[in-house]
PDB file of N, H, CA, C and O in Angstrom:
ATOM      1  N   MET A   1    -191.954-156.443 -68.493  1.00  0.00           N
ATOM      2  CA  MET A   1    -192.029-155.278 -67.813  1.00  0.00           C
ATOM      3  C   MET A   1    -190.600-154.686 -68.156  1.00  0.00           C
ATOM      4  O   MET A   1    -190.242-153.640 -68.697  1.00  0.00           O
ATOM      5  N   ARG A   2    -189.871-155.868 -67.578  1.00  0.00           N
ATOM      6  H   ARG A   2    -190.162-156.718 -67.138  1.00  0.00           H
ATOM      7  CA  ARG A   2    -188.327-155.565 -67.863  1.00  0.00           C
ATOM      8  C   ARG A   2    -187.837-154.843 -69.289  1.00  0.00           C
ATOM      9  O   ARG A   2    -187.165-153.823 -69.446  1.00  0.00           O
ATOM     10  N   ASN A   3    -188.387-155.697 -70.207  1.00  0.00           N
ATOM     11  H   ASN A   3    -188.932-156.526 -70.079  1.00  0.00           H
ATOM     12  CA  ASN A   3    -188.199-155.080 -71.634  1.00  0.00           C
ATOM     13  C   ASN A   3    -188.700-153.697 -71.938  1.00  0.00           C
ATOM     14  O   ASN A   3    -188.094-152.874 -72.625  1.00  0.00           O
ATOM     15  N   VAL A   4    -189.980-153.503 -71.305  1.00  0.00           N
ATOM     16  H   VAL A   4    -190.473-154.171 -70.747  1.00  0.00           H
ATOM     17  CA  VAL A   4    -190.343-152.042 -71.741  1.00  0.00           C
ATOM     18  C   VAL A   4    -189.374-150.679 -70.745  1.00  0.00           C
ATOM     19  O   VAL A   4    -189.314-149.480 -71.021  1.00  0.00           O
ATOM     20  N   ALA A   5    -188.817-151.305 -69.747  1.00  0.00           N
ATOM     21  H   ALA A   5    -188.866-152.278 -69.523  1.00  0.00           H
ATOM     22  CA  ALA A   5    -188.001-150.503 -69.139  1.00  0.00           C
ATOM     23  C   ALA A   5    -186.607-150.367 -69.873  1.00  0.00           C
ATOM     24  O   ALA A   5    -186.169-149.239 -70.099  1.00  0.00           O
ATOM     25  N   PHE A   6    -185.846-151.586 -70.278  1.00  0.00           N
ATOM     26  H   PHE A   6    -186.202-152.502 -70.094  1.00  0.00           H
ATOM     27  CA  PHE A   6    -184.911-151.329 -71.252  1.00  0.00           C
ATOM     28  C   PHE A   6    -184.972-150.626 -72.376  1.00  0.00           C
ATOM     29  O   PHE A   6    -183.990-150.086 -72.884  1.00  0.00           O
ATOM     30  N   LEU A   7    -186.108-150.590 -72.826  1.00  0.00           N
ATOM     31  H   LEU A   7    -186.906-151.029 -72.413  1.00  0.00           H
ATOM     32  CA  LEU A   7    -186.454-149.874 -73.980  1.00  0.00           C
ATOM     33  C   LEU A   7    -186.739-148.529 -73.774  1.00  0.00           C
ATOM     34  O   LEU A   7    -186.435-147.652 -74.583  1.00  0.00           O
ATOM     35  N   LEU A   8    -187.453-148.285 -72.459  1.00  0.00           N
ATOM     36  H   LEU A   8    -187.700-148.997 -71.802  1.00  0.00           H
ATOM     37  CA  LEU A   8    -187.178-146.914 -72.451  1.00  0.00           C
ATOM     38  C   LEU A   8    -186.102-146.090 -72.013  1.00  0.00           C
ATOM     39  O   LEU A   8    -185.936-144.912 -72.328  1.00  0.00           O
ATOM     40  N   PHE A   9    -185.238-146.918 -71.119  1.00  0.00           N
ATOM     41  H   PHE A   9    -185.373-147.875 -70.864  1.00  0.00           H
ATOM     42  CA  PHE A   9    -183.622-146.328 -70.883  1.00  0.00           C
ATOM     43  C   PHE A   9    -183.024-146.450 -72.192  1.00  0.00           C
ATOM     44  O   PHE A   9    -181.982-145.794 -72.180  1.00  0.00           O
ATOM     45  N   GLY A  10    -183.183-146.908 -73.137  1.00  0.00           N
ATOM     46  H   GLY A  10    -184.029-147.441 -73.147  1.00  0.00           H
ATOM     47  CA  GLY A  10    -182.737-147.351 -74.407  1.00  0.00           C
ATOM     48  C   GLY A  10    -182.831-145.832 -75.200  1.00  0.00           C
ATOM     49  O   GLY A  10    -181.854-145.233 -75.649  1.00  0.00           O
ATOM     50  N   LEU A  11    -184.122-145.404 -75.255  1.00  0.00           N
ATOM     51  H   LEU A  11    -184.916-145.890 -74.891  1.00  0.00           H
ATOM     52  CA  LEU A  11    -184.804-144.230 -75.960  1.00  0.00           C
ATOM     53  C   LEU A  11    -184.289-142.911 -75.318  1.00  0.00           C
ATOM     54  O   LEU A  11    -184.049-141.881 -75.949  1.00  0.00           O
ATOM     55  N   TYR A  12    -184.150-143.086 -73.954  1.00  0.00           N
ATOM     56  H   TYR A  12    -184.345-143.923 -73.441  1.00  0.00           H
ATOM     57  CA  TYR A  12    -183.752-141.945 -73.086  1.00  0.00           C
ATOM     58  C   TYR A  12    -182.066-141.539 -73.524  1.00  0.00           C
ATOM     59  O   TYR A  12    -181.606-140.423 -73.765  1.00  0.00           O
ATOM     60  N   LEU A  13    -181.398-142.819 -73.523  1.00  0.00           N
ATOM     61  H   LEU A  13    -181.772-143.726 -73.327  1.00  0.00           H
ATOM     62  CA  LEU A  13    -180.064-143.016 -73.965  1.00  0.00           C
ATOM     63  C   LEU A  13    -179.813-142.406 -75.171  1.00  0.00           C
ATOM     64  O   LEU A  13    -178.899-141.587 -75.261  1.00  0.00           O
ATOM     65  N   ALA A  14    -180.677-142.769 -76.341  1.00  0.00           N
ATOM     66  H   ALA A  14    -181.420-143.435 -76.267  1.00  0.00           H
ATOM     67  CA  ALA A  14    -180.580-142.308 -77.718  1.00  0.00           C
ATOM     68  C   ALA A  14    -180.596-140.916 -77.990  1.00  0.00           C
ATOM     69  O   ALA A  14    -179.947-140.347 -78.868  1.00  0.00           O
ATOM     70  N   ALA A  15    -181.579-140.278 -76.972  1.00  0.00           N
ATOM     71  H   ALA A  15    -182.105-140.740 -76.259  1.00  0.00           H
ATOM     72  CA  ALA A  15    -181.967-139.161 -77.202  1.00  0.00           C
ATOM     73  C   ALA A  15    -181.192-137.928 -76.636  1.00  0.00           C
ATOM     74  O   ALA A  15    -181.296-136.789 -77.092  1.00  0.00           O
ATOM     75  N   TYR A  16    -180.271-138.358 -75.409  1.00  0.00           N
ATOM     76  H   TYR A  16    -180.187-139.283 -75.038  1.00  0.00           H
ATOM     77  CA  TYR A  16    -179.288-137.538 -74.982  1.00  0.00           C
ATOM     78  C   TYR A  16    -178.169-137.509 -75.942  1.00  0.00           C
ATOM     79  O   TYR A  16    -177.515-136.488 -76.155  1.00  0.00           O
ATOM     80  N   LEU A  17    -177.940-138.735 -76.567  1.00  0.00           N
ATOM     81  H   LEU A  17    -178.471-139.565 -76.394  1.00  0.00           H
ATOM     82  CA  LEU A  17    -176.597-138.928 -77.534  1.00  0.00           C
ATOM     83  C   LEU A  17    -177.026-137.890 -78.768  1.00  0.00           C
ATOM     84  O   LEU A  17    -176.155-137.063 -79.039  1.00  0.00           O
ATOM     85  N   VAL A  18    -178.085-137.834 -79.444  1.00  0.00           N
ATOM     86  H   VAL A  18    -178.792-138.506 -79.225  1.00  0.00           H
ATOM     87  CA  VAL A  18    -178.617-137.019 -80.097  1.00  0.00           C
ATOM     88  C   VAL A  18    -178.184-135.259 -79.989  1.00  0.00           C
ATOM     89  O   VAL A  18    -177.582-134.535 -80.782  1.00  0.00           O
ATOM     90  N   LEU A  19    -178.887-134.947 -78.429  1.00  0.00           N
ATOM     91  H   LEU A  19    -179.376-135.536 -77.785  1.00  0.00           H
ATOM     92  CA  LEU A  19    -178.955-133.757 -78.461  1.00  0.00           C
ATOM     93  C   LEU A  19    -177.049-133.595 -78.096  1.00  0.00           C
ATOM     94  O   LEU A  19    -176.460-132.550 -78.371  1.00  0.00           O
ATOM     95  N   ARG A  20    -176.603-134.343 -77.704  1.00  0.00           N
ATOM     96  H   ARG A  20    -177.081-135.192 -77.480  1.00  0.00           H
ATOM     97  CA  ARG A  20    -175.005-134.273 -76.859  1.00  0.00           C
ATOM     98  C   ARG A  20    -174.354-133.821 -78.379  1.00  0.00           C
ATOM     99  O   ARG A  20    -173.522-132.916 -78.316  1.00  0.00           O
ATOM    100  N   GLN A  21    -174.674-134.397 -79.807  1.00  0.00           N
ATOM    101  H   GLN A  21    -175.350-135.132 -79.858  1.00  0.00           H
ATOM    102  CA  GLN A  21    -173.962-134.400 -80.815  1.00  0.00           C
ATOM    103  C   GLN A  21    -174.503-133.298 -81.547  1.00  0.00           C
ATOM    104  O   GLN A  21    -173.579-132.820 -82.205  1.00  0.00           O
ATOM    105  N   THR A  22    -175.715-132.580 -81.771  1.00  0.00           N
ATOM    106  H   THR A  22    -176.466-132.969 -81.236  1.00  0.00           H
ATOM    107  CA  THR A  22    -176.207-131.849 -82.093  1.00  0.00           C
ATOM    108  C   THR A  22    -175.981-130.335 -81.561  1.00  0.00           C
ATOM    109  O   THR A  22    -175.956-129.368 -82.322  1.00  0.00           O
ATOM    110  N   GLN A  23    -175.807-130.248 -80.047  1.00  0.00           N
ATOM    111  H   GLN A  23    -175.827-131.034 -79.429  1.00  0.00           H
ATOM    112  CA  GLN A  23    -175.629-129.331 -79.268  1.00  0.00           C
ATOM    113  C   GLN A  23    -174.415-128.969 -78.982  1.00  0.00           C
ATOM    114  O   GLN A  23    -174.266-128.085 -78.137  1.00  0.00           O
ATOM    115  N   ALA A  24    -173.341-129.530 -79.578  1.00  0.00           N
ATOM    116  H   ALA A  24    -173.462-130.247 -80.264  1.00  0.00           H
ATOM    117  CA  ALA A  24    -172.006-129.564 -78.908  1.00  0.00           C
ATOM    118  C   ALA A  24    -171.273-128.356 -79.574  1.00  0.00           C
ATOM    119  O   ALA A  24    -171.323-128.120 -80.781  1.00  0.00           O
ATOM    120  N   GLU A  25    -170.719-127.759 -78.831  1.00  0.00           N
ATOM    121  H   GLU A  25    -170.678-127.950 -77.850  1.00  0.00           H
ATOM    122  CA  GLU A  25    -169.798-125.998 -80.003  1.00  0.00           C
ATOM    123  C   GLU A  25    -168.536-125.959 -78.999  1.00  0.00           C
ATOM    124  O   GLU A  25    -168.446-126.414 -77.859  1.00  0.00           O
ATOM    125  N   VAL A  26    -167.633-125.302 -79.751  1.00  0.00           N
ATOM    126  H   VAL A  26    -167.706-124.933 -80.677  1.00  0.00           H
ATOM    127  CA  VAL A  26    -166.195-125.352 -78.942  1.00  0.00           C
ATOM    128  C   VAL A  26    -166.281-123.889 -78.507  1.00  0.00           C
ATOM    129  O   VAL A  26    -166.438-123.106 -79.443  1.00  0.00           O
ATOM    130  N   TRP A  27    -166.203-123.282 -77.118  1.00  0.00           N
ATOM    131  H   TRP A  27    -166.076-123.918 -76.357  1.00  0.00           H
ATOM    132  CA  TRP A  27    -166.024-121.720 -76.906  1.00  0.00           C
ATOM    133  C   TRP A  27    -164.592-121.566 -77.280  1.00  0.00           C
ATOM    134  O   TRP A  27    -163.632-122.322 -77.129  1.00  0.00           O
ATOM    135  N   ASN A  28    -164.721-120.233 -77.875  1.00  0.00           N
ATOM    136  H   ASN A  28    -165.501-119.619 -77.998  1.00  0.00           H
ATOM    137  CA  ASN A  28    -163.337-119.536 -77.996  1.00  0.00           C
ATOM    138  C   ASN A  28    -162.776-119.338 -77.239  1.00  0.00           C
ATOM    139  O   ASN A  28    -161.570-119.488 -77.432  1.00  0.00           O
ATOM    140  N   GLN A  29    -163.176-118.920 -76.014  1.00  0.00           N
ATOM    141  H   GLN A  29    -164.157-118.798 -75.858  1.00  0.00           H
ATOM    142  CA  GLN A  29    -162.392-118.220 -74.721  1.00  0.00           C
ATOM    143  C   GLN A  29    -161.469-119.496 -74.372  1.00  0.00           C
ATOM    144  O   GLN A  29    -160.252-119.330 -74.283  1.00  0.00           O
ATOM    145  N   ASP A  30    -161.988-120.648 -74.193  1.00  0.00           N
ATOM    146  H   ASP A  30    -162.976-120.783 -74.266  1.00  0.00           H
ATOM    147  CA  ASP A  30    -160.918-121.462 -73.571  1.00  0.00           C
ATOM    148  C   ASP A  30    -160.814-122.916 -74.329  1.00  0.00           C
ATOM    149  O   ASP A  30    -160.697-123.992 -73.741  1.00  0.00           O
ATOM    150  N   GLY A  31    -160.860-122.788 -75.335  1.00  0.00           N
ATOM    151  H   GLY A  31    -160.955-121.915 -75.813  1.00  0.00           H
ATOM    152  CA  GLY A  31    -160.988-124.080 -76.791  1.00  0.00           C
ATOM    153  C   GLY A  31    -161.690-125.210 -76.119  1.00  0.00           C
ATOM    154  O   GLY A  31    -161.299-126.270 -76.608  1.00  0.00           O
ATOM    155  N   GLN A  32    -162.588-125.387 -75.171  1.00  0.00           N
ATOM    156  H   GLN A  32    -162.905-124.526 -74.773  1.00  0.00           H
ATOM    157  CA  GLN A  32    -163.229-126.371 -74.702  1.00  0.00           C
ATOM    158  C   GLN A  32    -164.587-126.970 -75.722  1.00  0.00           C
ATOM    159  O   GLN A  32    -165.148-126.252 -76.551  1.00  0.00           O
ATOM    160  N   THR A  33    -164.866-128.060 -75.521  1.00  0.00           N
ATOM    161  H   THR A  33    -164.411-128.643 -74.848  1.00  0.00           H
ATOM    162  CA  THR A  33    -166.143-128.212 -76.277  1.00  0.00           C
ATOM    163  C   THR A  33    -167.382-128.250 -75.153  1.00  0.00           C
ATOM    164  O   THR A  33    -167.337-129.027 -74.200  1.00  0.00           O
ATOM    165  N   TYR A  34    -168.519-127.304 -75.375  1.00  0.00           N
ATOM    166  H   TYR A  34    -168.555-126.673 -76.150  1.00  0.00           H
ATOM    167  CA  TYR A  34    -169.400-127.576 -74.431  1.00  0.00           C
ATOM    168  C   TYR A  34    -170.677-127.994 -75.207  1.00  0.00           C
ATOM    169  O   TYR A  34    -170.893-127.484 -76.306  1.00  0.00           O
ATOM    170  N   VAL A  35    -171.699-129.083 -74.571  1.00  0.00           N
ATOM    171  H   VAL A  35    -171.523-129.497 -73.678  1.00  0.00           H
ATOM    172  CA  VAL A  35    -172.811-129.033 -74.431  1.00  0.00           C
ATOM    173  C   VAL A  35    -173.857-128.210 -74.537  1.00  0.00           C
ATOM    174  O   VAL A  35    -174.591-128.470 -73.583  1.00  0.00           O
ATOM    175  N   ILE A  36    -174.388-127.230 -75.281  1.00  0.00           N
ATOM    176  H   ILE A  36    -173.792-127.019 -76.055  1.00  0.00           H
ATOM    177  CA  ILE A  36    -175.303-126.353 -75.314  1.00  0.00           C
ATOM    178  C   ILE A  36    -176.564-126.730 -75.098  1.00  0.00           C
ATOM    179  O   ILE A  36    -177.115-127.438 -75.940  1.00  0.00           O
ATOM    180  N   PHE A  37    -177.440-126.212 -73.606  1.00  0.00           N
ATOM    181  H   PHE A  37    -176.993-125.636 -72.922  1.00  0.00           H
ATOM    182  CA  PHE A  37    -178.601-126.643 -73.412  1.00  0.00           C
ATOM    183  C   PHE A  37    -179.566-125.371 -73.882  1.00  0.00           C
ATOM    184  O   PHE A  37    -179.389-124.263 -73.377  1.00  0.00           O
ATOM    185  N   PRO A  38    -180.721-125.630 -75.002  1.00  0.00           N
ATOM    186  CA  PRO A  38    -181.267-124.326 -75.329  1.00  0.00           C
ATOM    187  C   PRO A  38    -181.994-123.584 -73.985  1.00  0.00           C
ATOM    188  O   PRO A  38    -182.787-124.147 -73.230  1.00  0.00           O
ATOM    189  N   ARG A  39    -181.531-122.195 -73.877  1.00  0.00           N
ATOM    190  H   ARG A  39    -180.887-121.738 -74.491  1.00  0.00           H
ATOM    191  CA  ARG A  39    -182.324-121.681 -72.691  1.00  0.00           C
ATOM    192  C   ARG A  39    -183.733-121.603 -72.630  1.00  0.00           C
ATOM    193  O   ARG A  39    -184.469-121.684 -71.647  1.00  0.00           O
ATOM    194  N   ASP A  40    -184.053-121.398 -74.061  1.00  0.00           N
ATOM    195  H   ASP A  40    -183.455-121.332 -74.859  1.00  0.00           H
ATOM    196  CA  ASP A  40    -185.677-121.445 -74.260  1.00  0.00           C
ATOM    197  C   ASP A  40    -186.662-123.012 -73.529  1.00  0.00           C
ATOM    198  O   ASP A  40    -187.832-123.128 -73.162  1.00  0.00           O
ATOM    199  N   ALA A  41    -185.488-123.999 -73.581  1.00  0.00           N
ATOM    200  H   ALA A  41    -184.538-123.904 -73.879  1.00  0.00           H
ATOM    201  CA  ALA A  41    -186.441-125.629 -73.235  1.00  0.00           C
ATOM    202  C   ALA A  41    -185.379-126.101 -71.844  1.00  0.00           C
ATOM    203  O   ALA A  41    -184.738-127.150 -71.907  1.00  0.00           O
ATOM    204  N   VAL A  42    -185.306-125.222 -70.669  1.00  0.00           N
ATOM    205  H   VAL A  42    -185.827-124.370 -70.618  1.00  0.00           H
ATOM    206  CA  VAL A  42    -184.250-125.504 -69.589  1.00  0.00           C
ATOM    207  C   VAL A  42    -184.809-126.689 -69.052  1.00  0.00           C
ATOM    208  O   VAL A  42    -184.266-127.024 -68.000  1.00  0.00           O
ATOM    209  N   TRP A  43    -185.670-127.386 -69.419  1.00  0.00           N
ATOM    210  H   TRP A  43    -186.111-127.114 -70.274  1.00  0.00           H
ATOM    211  CA  TRP A  43    -186.225-128.756 -69.100  1.00  0.00           C
ATOM    212  C   TRP A  43    -185.152-129.772 -69.736  1.00  0.00           C
ATOM    213  O   TRP A  43    -184.916-130.799 -69.100  1.00  0.00           O
ATOM    214  N   ASN A  44    -184.639-129.596 -70.679  1.00  0.00           N
ATOM    215  H   ASN A  44    -184.830-128.761 -71.196  1.00  0.00           H
ATOM    216  CA  ASN A  44    -183.784-130.473 -71.250  1.00  0.00           C
ATOM    217  C   ASN A  44    -182.383-130.978 -70.233  1.00  0.00           C
ATOM    218  O   ASN A  44    -181.957-132.117 -70.039  1.00  0.00           O
ATOM    219  N   TYR A  45    -181.938-129.786 -69.750  1.00  0.00           N
ATOM    220  H   TYR A  45    -182.284-128.862 -69.907  1.00  0.00           H
ATOM    221  CA  TYR A  45    -181.236-130.017 -68.837  1.00  0.00           C
ATOM    222  C   TYR A  45    -181.289-130.731 -67.499  1.00  0.00           C
ATOM    223  O   TYR A  45    -180.401-131.315 -66.878  1.00  0.00           O
ATOM    224  N   TYR A  46    -182.762-130.496 -67.182  1.00  0.00           N
ATOM    225  H   TYR A  46    -183.484-130.021 -67.686  1.00  0.00           H
ATOM    226  CA  TYR A  46    -183.109-131.321 -65.908  1.00  0.00           C
ATOM    227  C   TYR A  46    -183.193-132.623 -66.254  1.00  0.00           C
ATOM    228  O   TYR A  46    -182.680-133.542 -65.614  1.00  0.00           O
ATOM    229  N   LEU A  47    -183.961-132.756 -67.462  1.00  0.00           N
ATOM    230  H   LEU A  47    -184.378-132.010 -67.981  1.00  0.00           H
ATOM    231  CA  LEU A  47    -184.241-134.000 -68.103  1.00  0.00           C
ATOM    232  C   LEU A  47    -182.835-135.288 -68.166  1.00  0.00           C
ATOM    233  O   LEU A  47    -182.941-136.478 -67.868  1.00  0.00           O
ATOM    234  N   PHE A  48    -181.633-134.587 -68.632  1.00  0.00           N
ATOM    235  H   PHE A  48    -181.547-133.621 -68.875  1.00  0.00           H
ATOM    236  CA  PHE A  48    -180.847-135.256 -68.978  1.00  0.00           C
ATOM    237  C   PHE A  48    -179.595-134.488 -67.734  1.00  0.00           C
ATOM    238  O   PHE A  48    -178.401-134.404 -68.020  1.00  0.00           O
ATOM    239  N   ARG A  49    -179.880-134.244 -67.067  1.00  0.00           N
ATOM    240  H   ARG A  49    -180.850-134.312 -66.835  1.00  0.00           H
ATOM    241  CA  ARG A  49    -178.817-134.230 -65.846  1.00  0.00           C
ATOM    242  C   ARG A  49    -178.126-135.360 -65.446  1.00  0.00           C
ATOM    243  O   ARG A  49    -176.898-135.410 -65.374  1.00  0.00           O
ATOM    244  N   PRO A  50    -178.956-136.357 -65.160  1.00  0.00           N
ATOM    245  CA  PRO A  50    -177.897-137.612 -64.302  1.00  0.00           C
ATOM    246  C   PRO A  50    -177.061-137.879 -65.539  1.00  0.00           C
ATOM    247  O   PRO A  50    -175.837-137.744 -65.548  1.00  0.00           O
ATOM    248  N   LEU A  51    -177.882-138.319 -66.729  1.00  0.00           N
ATOM    249  H   LEU A  51    -178.876-138.429 -66.722  1.00  0.00           H
ATOM    250  CA  LEU A  51    -176.448-138.539 -67.855  1.00  0.00           C
ATOM    251  C   LEU A  51    -175.336-137.456 -68.024  1.00  0.00           C
ATOM    252  O   LEU A  51    -174.140-137.702 -68.175  1.00  0.00           O
ATOM    253  N   SER A  52    -175.904-136.235 -67.976  1.00  0.00           N
ATOM    254  H   SER A  52    -176.876-136.036 -67.854  1.00  0.00           H
ATOM    255  CA  SER A  52    -174.450-135.454 -68.333  1.00  0.00           C
ATOM    256  C   SER A  52    -173.551-134.948 -67.334  1.00  0.00           C
ATOM    257  O   SER A  52    -172.566-134.229 -67.501  1.00  0.00           O
ATOM    258  N   LEU A  53    -174.063-135.461 -66.183  1.00  0.00           N
ATOM    259  H   LEU A  53    -174.863-136.045 -66.047  1.00  0.00           H
ATOM    260  CA  LEU A  53    -173.175-135.814 -64.958  1.00  0.00           C
ATOM    261  C   LEU A  53    -171.889-136.593 -65.177  1.00  0.00           C
ATOM    262  O   LEU A  53    -170.699-136.295 -65.078  1.00  0.00           O
ATOM    263  N   LEU A  54    -172.698-137.945 -65.586  1.00  0.00           N
ATOM    264  H   LEU A  54    -173.665-138.186 -65.666  1.00  0.00           H
ATOM    265  CA  LEU A  54    -172.032-138.945 -65.683  1.00  0.00           C
ATOM    266  C   LEU A  54    -170.984-139.115 -67.048  1.00  0.00           C
ATOM    267  O   LEU A  54    -170.060-139.927 -67.090  1.00  0.00           O
ATOM    268  N   ASP A  55    -171.259-138.395 -67.876  1.00  0.00           N
ATOM    269  H   ASP A  55    -172.010-137.735 -67.842  1.00  0.00           H
ATOM    270  CA  ASP A  55    -170.797-138.165 -69.134  1.00  0.00           C
ATOM    271  C   ASP A  55    -169.647-137.195 -68.827  1.00  0.00           C
ATOM    272  O   ASP A  55    -168.612-137.418 -69.455  1.00  0.00           O
ATOM    273  N   ALA A  56    -169.641-136.124 -67.944  1.00  0.00           N
ATOM    274  H   ALA A  56    -170.481-135.943 -67.434  1.00  0.00           H
ATOM    275  CA  ALA A  56    -168.659-135.023 -67.652  1.00  0.00           C
ATOM    276  C   ALA A  56    -167.757-135.955 -66.773  1.00  0.00           C
ATOM    277  O   ALA A  56    -166.573-135.727 -67.017  1.00  0.00           O
ATOM    278  N   THR A  57    -167.916-136.839 -65.920  1.00  0.00           N
ATOM    279  H   THR A  57    -168.879-137.025 -65.722  1.00  0.00           H
ATOM    280  CA  THR A  57    -166.893-137.403 -65.336  1.00  0.00           C
ATOM    281  C   THR A  57    -166.408-138.573 -65.942  1.00  0.00           C
ATOM    282  O   THR A  57    -165.405-139.034 -65.398  1.00  0.00           O
ATOM    283  N   VAL A  58    -166.827-139.163 -66.890  1.00  0.00           N
ATOM    284  H   VAL A  58    -167.642-138.788 -67.331  1.00  0.00           H
ATOM    285  CA  VAL A  58    -166.137-140.171 -67.756  1.00  0.00           C
ATOM    286  C   VAL A  58    -165.491-139.531 -68.858  1.00  0.00           C
ATOM    287  O   VAL A  58    -164.345-139.955 -69.014  1.00  0.00           O
ATOM    288  N   THR A  59    -165.900-138.501 -69.816  1.00  0.00           N
ATOM    289  H   THR A  59    -166.831-138.157 -69.689  1.00  0.00           H
ATOM    290  CA  THR A  59    -165.530-137.977 -71.050  1.00  0.00           C
ATOM    291  C   THR A  59    -164.843-136.123 -70.647  1.00  0.00           C
ATOM    292  O   THR A  59    -163.960-135.681 -71.383  1.00  0.00           O
ATOM    293  N   GLY A  60    -165.243-135.467 -69.760  1.00  0.00           N
ATOM    294  H   GLY A  60    -165.959-135.826 -69.162  1.00  0.00           H
ATOM    295  CA  GLY A  60    -164.577-134.533 -69.437  1.00  0.00           C
ATOM    296  C   GLY A  60    -165.212-133.322 -70.084  1.00  0.00           C
ATOM    297  O   GLY A  60    -164.822-132.159 -70.181  1.00  0.00           O
ATOM    298  N   MET A  61    -166.723-134.174 -70.657  1.00  0.00           N
ATOM    299  H   MET A  61    -167.040-135.119 -70.578  1.00  0.00           H
ATOM    300  CA  MET A  61    -167.303-132.924 -71.577  1.00  0.00           C
ATOM    301  C   MET A  61    -167.854-131.990 -70.677  1.00  0.00           C
ATOM    302  O   MET A  61    -168.206-132.444 -69.588  1.00  0.00           O
ATOM    303  N   ARG A  62    -168.044-130.503 -70.938  1.00  0.00           N
ATOM    304  H   ARG A  62    -167.758-130.134 -71.822  1.00  0.00           H
ATOM    305  CA  ARG A  62    -168.721-129.398 -70.394  1.00  0.00           C
ATOM    306  C   ARG A  62    -170.260-129.231 -70.802  1.00  0.00           C
ATOM    307  O   ARG A  62    -170.850-129.762 -71.743  1.00  0.00           O
ATOM    308  N   PHE A  63    -170.769-128.308 -69.791  1.00  0.00           N
ATOM    309  H   PHE A  63    -170.290-127.877 -69.026  1.00  0.00           H
ATOM    310  CA  PHE A  63    -172.227-128.281 -70.145  1.00  0.00           C
ATOM    311  C   PHE A  63    -172.534-126.681 -70.014  1.00  0.00           C
ATOM    312  O   PHE A  63    -172.010-126.049 -69.097  1.00  0.00           O
ATOM    313  N   HIS A  64    -173.370-126.065 -70.927  1.00  0.00           N
ATOM    314  H   HIS A  64    -173.796-126.578 -71.672  1.00  0.00           H
ATOM    315  CA  HIS A  64    -173.954-124.601 -70.323  1.00  0.00           C
ATOM    316  C   HIS A  64    -175.375-124.438 -70.904  1.00  0.00           C
ATOM    317  O   HIS A  64    -175.726-124.946 -71.969  1.00  0.00           O
ATOM    318  N   ILE A  65    -176.278-123.568 -69.989  1.00  0.00           N
ATOM    319  H   ILE A  65    -175.993-123.154 -69.124  1.00  0.00           H
ATOM    320  CA  ILE A  65    -177.364-123.375 -70.520  1.00  0.00           C
ATOM    321  C   ILE A  65    -177.199-121.957 -71.628  1.00  0.00           C
ATOM    322  O   ILE A  65    -176.429-121.046 -71.324  1.00  0.00           O
ATOM    323  N   GLY A  66    -177.782-121.929 -72.544  1.00  0.00           N
ATOM    324  H   GLY A  66    -178.407-122.669 -72.790  1.00  0.00           H
ATOM    325  CA  GLY A  66    -177.450-121.268 -73.407  1.00  0.00           C
ATOM    326  C   GLY A  66    -176.433-120.560 -74.117  1.00  0.00           C
ATOM    327  O   GLY A  66    -175.363-121.070 -73.783  1.00  0.00           O
ATOM    328  N   PRO A  67    -176.238-119.624 -74.944  1.00  0.00           N
ATOM    329  CA  PRO A  67    -175.030-119.488 -75.571  1.00  0.00           C
ATOM    330  C   PRO A  67    -174.343-118.745 -74.203  1.00  0.00           C
ATOM    331  O   PRO A  67    -174.825-118.190 -73.216  1.00  0.00           O
ATOM    332  N   HIS A  68    -172.729-119.078 -74.749  1.00  0.00           N
ATOM    333  H   HIS A  68    -172.337-119.529 -75.551  1.00  0.00           H
ATOM    334  CA  HIS A  68    -171.928-118.183 -73.945  1.00  0.00           C
ATOM    335  C   HIS A  68    -171.887-116.739 -74.236  1.00  0.00           C
ATOM    336  O   HIS A  68    -172.255-116.453 -75.375  1.00  0.00           O
ATOM    337  N   ASN A  69    -171.480-115.633 -73.380  1.00  0.00           N
ATOM    338  H   ASN A  69    -171.182-115.865 -72.454  1.00  0.00           H
ATOM    339  CA  ASN A  69    -171.827-114.402 -73.807  1.00  0.00           C
ATOM    340  C   ASN A  69    -170.536-113.877 -74.037  1.00  0.00           C
ATOM    341  O   ASN A  69    -170.402-112.726 -74.451  1.00  0.00           O
TER     342      ASN A  69
END
């Protein structure tokens, strides 16, 4: 059972890292890098919220739902 929990956590972490790498962009207004969560899939924001909070604390990464206007 413990192995299954580690596997599921590993998949969750890997999915977050893929999202973080593929959705990162620099906003011209402030020159900061943001992970842009898709506006049409807000569930991604809620699914990965715990890791994004940890990521923001550790690395200073910023997050945004949908493109900057």
